[in-house]
C-alpha positions as CSV (number, residue, x, y, z in Angstrom):
1,M,1.8,8.3,-5.0
2,R,2.5,5.8,-2.3
3,I,1.2,2.3,-2.4
4,W,2.5,0.8,0.9
5,S,4.0,-2.6,1.1
6,L,3.3,-2.4,4.9
7,H,0.1,-3.6,6.6
8,P,-2.4,-1.0,6.6
9,K,-2.6,-1.1,10.5
10,Y,0.6,0.9,10.8
11,L,-0.7,3.9,8.8
12,D,-2.3,7.0,10.5
13,A,-5.5,8.4,9.5
14,K,-3.9,10.7,6.9
15,G,-1.8,7.8,5.5
16,L,-4.7,5.5,5.2
17,V,-6.8,8.0,3.5
18,A,-4.1,8.9,1.1
19,T,-3.3,5.3,0.4
20,W,-7.0,4.7,-0.4
21,R,-7.1,7.6,-2.7
22,E,-3.7,7.1,-4.4
23,T,-4.7,3.3,-5.0
24,L,-8.0,4.3,-6.6
25,L,-5.9,6.7,-8.7
26,A,-3.5,3.8,-9.6
27,K,-6.6,1.7,-10.5
28,K,-7.8,4.2,-12.8
29,V,-4.6,4.4,-14.5
30,L,-4.3,0.5,-14.9
31,E,-7.9,0.8,-16.4
32,G,-6.7,3.4,-18.9
33,K,-9.1,6.0,-17.4
34,T,-6.6,8.7,-16.8
35,K,-3.7,10.0,-18.7
36,G,-1.6,11.2,-15.7
37,Y,0.6,8.9,-13.5
38,T,0.8,6.4,-16.2
39,N,4.7,5.9,-15.7
40,H,4.7,6.1,-11.9
41,P,7.1,3.7,-10.3
42,Q,4.6,2.5,-7.8
43,L,2.7,0.9,-10.5
44,I,5.3,-1.3,-11.7
45,R,5.0,-4.2,-9.3
46,F,1.2,-4.3,-10.2
47,R,1.8,-4.1,-13.8
48,N,4.3,-6.8,-13.8
49,Q,1.4,-9.2,-12.6
50,K,-0.6,-11.5,-14.9
51,A,-3.8,-9.6,-13.7
52,P,-2.8,-6.2,-12.5
53,L,-6.4,-5.0,-11.9
54,E,-7.3,-8.0,-10.0
55,R,-4.0,-7.3,-7.8
56,I,-4.8,-3.7,-7.3
57,N,-8.4,-4.5,-6.3
58,Q,-7.1,-7.1,-3.8
59,Y,-4.8,-4.5,-2.4
60,L,-7.8,-2.2,-2.0
61,V,-9.8,-4.6,0.2
62,A,-7.2,-4.8,2.8
63,I,-7.3,-0.9,3.0
64,F,-11.0,-1.0,3.0
65,E,-11.1,-3.6,5.8
66,E,-8.6,-1.3,8.0
67,S,-11.1,1.4,7.3
68,L,-14.0,-0.4,8.7
69,K,-11.9,-1.3,11.7
70,R,-11.5,2.5,12.3
71,G,-15.2,3.5,11.6
72,Y,-14.3,5.2,8.3
73,K,-16.8,5.3,5.7
74,F,-14.9,4.4,2.3
75,E,-17.0,3.5,-0.7
76,A,-17.0,-0.4,-1.0
77,S,-18.4,0.0,-4.6
78,K,-14.9,1.3,-5.7
79,I,-13.5,-2.3,-5.4
80,D,-14.2,-4.9,-8.0
81,R,-14.2,-8.1,-5.7
82,N,-14.3,-10.5,-8.7
83,F,-10.8,-11.7,-8.5
84,C,-8.8,-14.7,-7.4
85,G,-6.4,-13.8,-4.5
86,S,-2.6,-14.2,-5.3
87,Q,0.4,-12.9,-3.6
88,I,3.1,-10.6,-4.9
89,S,6.6,-10.7,-3.5
90,V,8.1,-8.0,-1.9
91,T,11.7,-7.8,-0.4
92,K,12.6,-7.3,3.1
93,G,14.7,-4.3,2.1
94,Q,11.5,-2.7,0.9
95,V,9.5,-3.3,3.9
96,E,12.4,-1.9,6.0
97,Y,12.8,1.0,4.0
98,E,9.0,1.8,4.0
99,R,9.1,1.2,7.9
100,K,11.8,3.9,8.2
101,H,9.9,6.3,5.8
102,L,6.5,5.9,7.7
103,L,8.2,6.3,10.9
104,K,9.7,9.7,9.7
105,K,6.3,10.8,8.6
106,L,4.6,9.8,11.8
107,K,7.0,11.5,14.0
108,D,5.7,14.9,12.8
109,R,2.2,14.0,11.6
110,D,1.1,11.7,14.4
111,P,3.5,11.5,17.3
112,E,1.1,9.4,19.4
113,K,1.1,6.6,16.6
114,Y,4.9,7.0,16.2
115,E,5.5,6.6,20.0
116,K,3.5,3.3,19.7
117,L,5.5,2.0,16.6
118,K,9.0,3.6,17.1
119,D,10.5,0.4,19.0
120,L,9.1,-2.2,16.7
121,K,12.0,-3.8,15.0
122,S,10.0,-5.0,12.0
123,F,6.5,-4.3,10.6
124,E,4.3,-6.9,9.0
125,A,3.6,-6.5,5.3
126,H,0.2,-5.9,3.5
127,P,-1.6,-9.2,3.6
128,M,-1.1,-9.8,-0.1
129,F,2.6,-9.5,0.0
130,N,5.0,-12.2,0.5
131,V,8.2,-11.0,1.9
132,V,11.4,-12.4,0.3
133,E,15.2,-11.7,0.8
134,G,16.5,-8.8,-1.0
135,D,17.4,-5.0,-0.8
136,V,15.1,-2.3,-1.6
137,E,12.9,-2.7,-4.8
138,S,14.4,-1.5,-8.1
139,W,11.2,0.7,-8.6
140,E,11.5,2.6,-5.4
141,V,12.6,6.2,-5.5
142,V,15.0,6.6,-2.8
């Protein structure tokens, strides 16, 4: 499971679809509707919030909006939009780790997208994340 801290505009088609599906799975975990993945490290930052389900739904909105820009048909009803927006902190080290991780994936999976992104020195974070100083997050499996 990978719930990217990066802005979804950087993801290739496979990455965006996978993030949508994996975040929906994470939502089910937080709702207590599945027994799998309950201890997955990617859920820690959501579980540490006062309203984890609101945050996961907020995360899904940006993924959904990116899907619309690309002409995909993600199911809007999967998102509960009854939430107050809030930001979660993410470290610069985490964003940089994910930038490198994504570029490695794109090099094989989507060389054209890789060529467009490879020279960018930094990537924007997903809109709900506030980037702060720090190393790779402690929950990341390096």
